[in-house]
N, C-alpha and C positions, 0 to 999 in steps of 0.2 A: 618484791619477789626475791627469794634467796638465790644467789649465784653459786652453783656447786662446782667451783673450780678452785684449785689451790694456787695462790699467787705469791710472788716474792715478798719478803718481809718489808721492803721499802716501797711497796705498792699499797694503794688503798682501794677499798670497795666503797663506791659512792652511788647515790641515787642520781638518776637523770636530773631530777629536780635540784640537786645540789650543784650541778655543773652548767645548767642552762635554764632558760625559760622556753616554754612551748607555746607557739601561737598557731591559730587556725585561720583559714581563708574566709572569704565572704560566704554567708549562709543563704544568700539570695542570688538569683541569676540576673546579671545586669543586661542592659540592652547592648547588642553588638553593632559594631560599625565596620566599614570596609578597611579603614586605615586608622590606627590609633595605638594604644598601649596593649601589649600581649596579655591575654587573660588565660592562664593555664590551669589545667586540672591534672588528675592523676595519670591520664592516658598520655600526657606529654612528657613524662619522665622516662628516660631510657638508661641503659647501663653507662652510657658515655656522657650524659647531660640532659639538657632540655631540648626536645625536638619541636621546632617551631613550624614544621611543614604544614600541619593542619590546625595551627593555633587560631583561635578567634580573638577579636580585638574589641576593646571598649574605648569610649571617647576619653580624651584627656580630662575633660570636666568630671566625668564619672570617676576616673582614677584619683583626681585631686580630692574629691569629696568622700571617697571610700575610706574605711577604717585603716589606720596604719598597720594594724595586725596583718592585713592582707598584702603587705608590701615587703617581701623579704629583701635583705640587703647582702652586700658582700660579706662572706664569712658565715652566713647562715647555712644550715643543712636542711634541705627540703626532703620530705618523705610523704609517701602515699598512705592514707589512713582508711580508705574504703575501696571496695572492689579489688583490683589487683594491687596487692601490697608489695612493698619492696622498691628497688631502684632508687635508693636515696641519692641525692645530688648535692654536692657542695657548690655554692655560688662563689666563684673565684674572682669575679670582677664586678664592678658597679653596673647594675642593670635596672631597667624600669619594667617591672612585671607586676601584675595583680593575680592573686591565686584564689581558686575556688575552695570551698570547705572540704572537698575531697583531699586537699593537701594540708599539711602542717609543716612547721619548721622549728628547729632548735636554734635559739640565739645563745651561743655558748659564752660562758665566762672564760675569756681567753687567758686569764691568769691561772686558771686551773686546768683547762682542757684545750687541746689542739684540735681545730675543726677537721683536719684531714685524718687524725687518729680516730675521732668519733665516727667519721664517715666510713672508715674501714671496719670499725667494730660493727656498724649497722649492716655492712655488706657480708659480714662473716656468718658461717653456719651457726656459730655460738649464739648470735643474736636472733637469727631467723628461726632456729629451732624453738627458742623460747616464745617468740611471737606466735608461731603456729599453734602452740599449746594454749595461748591466751585469747587469740582473736575470736570475736563473737560473730555469729551470723552464718547462714548457709551459703547460697549462691553469692549473696552480696555481703562480703566480710567487712567487719568494722573494727579498726584498731582503737581501743578505748584509751584516750589520752590521760584519763585519771589513773589508769593502771600503768601507763607508760612512764608517768612521772616517778613512780616508785620502783621502776626497773633498776636493777643493780648493774653497774659497769665497773670493771677493773681499771684503775687509773694509775699509771706509772708516773714518775716524775716528768715534768713537762718536757725536758730535754730528750728523755727517752721516748716519749710519745711522738715527738717530731722525727726522731731517727727511725722509729718503726713505720710511721706514715711514709717517710722517704723511700724506704726499702720496698714497701708494698706498692708505692707509686711507680717505682722502676719496673715492677712486674706488670703493672697496668700499661706502661709504655710499650713493653715488649708485645703484649697481647694486642694492643691497638695497632702497632706497626704491622704485625702479622695479618690482622684483619684487613688493613689497608692493602696489603699485597694480594689477599684473596679477592678483594673488590676489583683490583686492577686486572687480575688474571681472569675474573669472570667477564669483565668488559672485553678483554682480549678474545676470549672464546666466542663471545657473541659476534665480534667483528669477523672472526674466522668463519663462523657458520654463515653469516650474512654474505660473505664474499665467495667462499669456496663452494657453497651449495647452490649458488646462483650464477656461476660462471664469470663473475666479475673479476676474479683472480684465478688463474690456473696454476697448479703445481708444476714445477720444472719437469720437463721430459714428456709432458702430455699435450696432445693437440687433437684435432679432429672435432667434428660436431657432436653435440649431445642430442639424444633422441627423447622425445616426450612420449611417455607410455602410461596407459591406465593401470591401476593396481591389479585389475582383473588379469592383465597379461603378464604380470611379474610375481604374483602371489597365488598360493593355493590354500584353501581352507584346511585347517588341521584340527586335531582333537577328536579322539574316538569316544562317542557317547557310550554310556553303560548304565545299568540299573544297580544301584547300591544294595548291598545286603543289609538287612535291618540291624543285625548286631555287629556289623563291621564298623571299624573306625576309619574316618577319612579327614584329611587336612585340606582345607580350602585356601586358595590364595585371594588376595585383594590387590588393588592397584591404587597407589596414592596419586592425588592430583599434582599438578605442577612438576611433572616428570621426576617424581621422587621415588619411583620404582615399586617393586612388588613387596608386599608384606604377607605374613602367614597368620591365618586365623587359628583359633583353638580347634582341636579335634572334635568332631561330632560323629554320632552314630548314623547309620543308614536310616534308622527310624526317624531321627531328628531332621534329616534331609527331606523326608517325605516324598512328595512328587516332583521335587525340584529337578529340572533337567541339568545334568552334569556330564562332564567328560574328563578323561585323563589328560594331564598336562604333557605336552611334548616339548623337549628342549629345543633351543635355537629357533624360536618363533617370535613374531611380532604379536603382542597381545594388547588389547585395548579394553577399557571399561566403557561400555556404550553409554552409560548414564552420564559420565563426566569426561567423555572424550574432548568436548569443547573446552574443558578446564585442564587439558594436557595430561589426562590419566592414561599414559601409555608406558610400555616397558618391553623387555625381551625376556623370554624364559631361558633358563639355564639347566645344567645337569642337576642342580640343587633341588629343582622342583619335580624331578621324576618321582612318581608315586603319589603326587598330590593331585587335587582335582580343582575344577573351576565350574561355575555355573554358566548358563547361556549368556549372562551379562558380560562375559569376558571371552569373546571370540579370539581365536588364534589363527595366525596366517604364516605359512612357511614360505620363505623366499624361493623362487625357482632358481636352481643351481646354475651358475654361470651367467645369470642375467642380472640379478640384484643381490647386493651384499647386505646382510641383516643390519650391521652396524651403520652403514651409510643410510639405510632406510630409517632407522631409529633416529639418527641425528637430523635427517631431513624433517621428520615430524616433530622433533624438539625445537626446530627453528620457528621464528614468527610466521613464515609462510606456511609451514606445516600445520601450526596451530590454527591459522586462518582456514585452511582446507578442512580440518576436522570440524570447525564450526559450521562451514558450509554444508557438510554432510550430516549435521545435527540440527534439523529444523525444530521449531517450537519455541516456547518461552524459556525461562531460566530454570536452573536446577534440574529436578527429575523429569520435567516436561520437555527437556532439550536432549533427546536421545539420538545417538548415532544410528543412522539407517545403514544397515549392512550393504544393501544394494547400492546406495548412494556412495558409500565408502569405496566400493570396488570400482566405481566410475571415476574416482579422482585421478588426476593426471599429475605426474611428477617428472622432472628432468632426470634422465638416466645416462651418465657417461659410460665409458667402457668399464668392465668389471675391475680392471687393474686400477683405474683412476678412482673408482668408488672406494676400493680398499685403502688406497693411499690417503684419500681425504679423511676417511674414518680413523686411520692411524694418527694423523695430525691432531684431530679433535680429541682422540683418546689420550694422547700424550698431554694435552692441555688440561683435560679433566683430571688425570692422575696427579698432575702438579698441584691443582686446586685441592684435591683430596688430601695430599700430603701436608699442605699448609693448614687445612682444617684440623687434621690430626695433631699437628704441632700446637695449634691454639688450644685444643682440649687438654693436652699435656701441660701447657703453661697454666691453664686454669686450675688443674688439679694441683700443680706445684704451689700456686698462690694460696689455694685452700689450706694446704698443709702449713704454709708459712703463717697464715692467719691464725691457725690453731695453736701454733707454738709461740708466736711472737706476741699475740694479744692476750695470752695468759701467763707470759713470763717463763714458759718452759724452756725457751731459748732466749738468751739475753744478747743484745747487741753491745759491742764495745763502743762506748761513747767517747 
């Protein structure tokens, strides 16, 4: 395949076949054992390496007798070739693994190409865009290795390859450190929720007993039903599972809504998806949703003023205990057969401190959430910065001083 990029005069365009050999894993499924040698497939590759958490194992005897092509070594670059493509991984130390045919790897000629440079090239949009144009298959995509051998890659002098890989590696370190901070902060907020929402720890300045109240005594049903006009345009909301909030659907006409029971969204309400409440599909409405509508699947509840704070209520149901209660009020099997009963929901009981303590607890948790969001925004900016660096460094538009 022709590579349509302009490169410096001292760089070369080479085929993958010129700088490496491509090997594939086992074409059969071996017998698995409880303890043995890891047997990995495409699902085990992540952005940061090989994930062994759900890895299956084969016996050492099976490993010893399997083809050597299925045993990548230090310096090889693993890649997925079927299903979910991408997430190439450089094997940086000696390991014992056996791979399935859904994986392949490059064994690079290190006198021509640096493994870290090739890894970054494979992670770049330049490579991925070309792969997307060539992969075959519908739902199950397949990266043809015959085509891959003929793929063109820009190859700078070896010393410059290493310098480029080093700079991009520093960006990866920044991204990884930021993600580690996010993971730490997420554990911290879980600890805060576990302790502040269960009275294990009290905020300074607050005392007294908490009361246990049913939701019927602290919430009132909200949302005014209406009949849509056939030629009117309406925007519906949906609620993502795992506490990921509200999303907006495309506008539809009243005729398209048909006989669906709908109501106007009211701001500052607790809203739940009754089909996936057990999967933490909860949120709160805001001023942004005024003028939008929801179906009967998304009942809304307005907190009674001076009794319950909306943010405290939302955080309580975001907690493990809250999720457990939503599950109790959602009898039935899994998925769409596990529907929240509205009357059962209103019978649920939660601990209710003074309104002042509720607000303070919510503010502490909001501050932790905001910190996490800022870190996630920083990660996205770092990723975008790395993409730009890949674009210019891997094509020679910007040269590093060696």
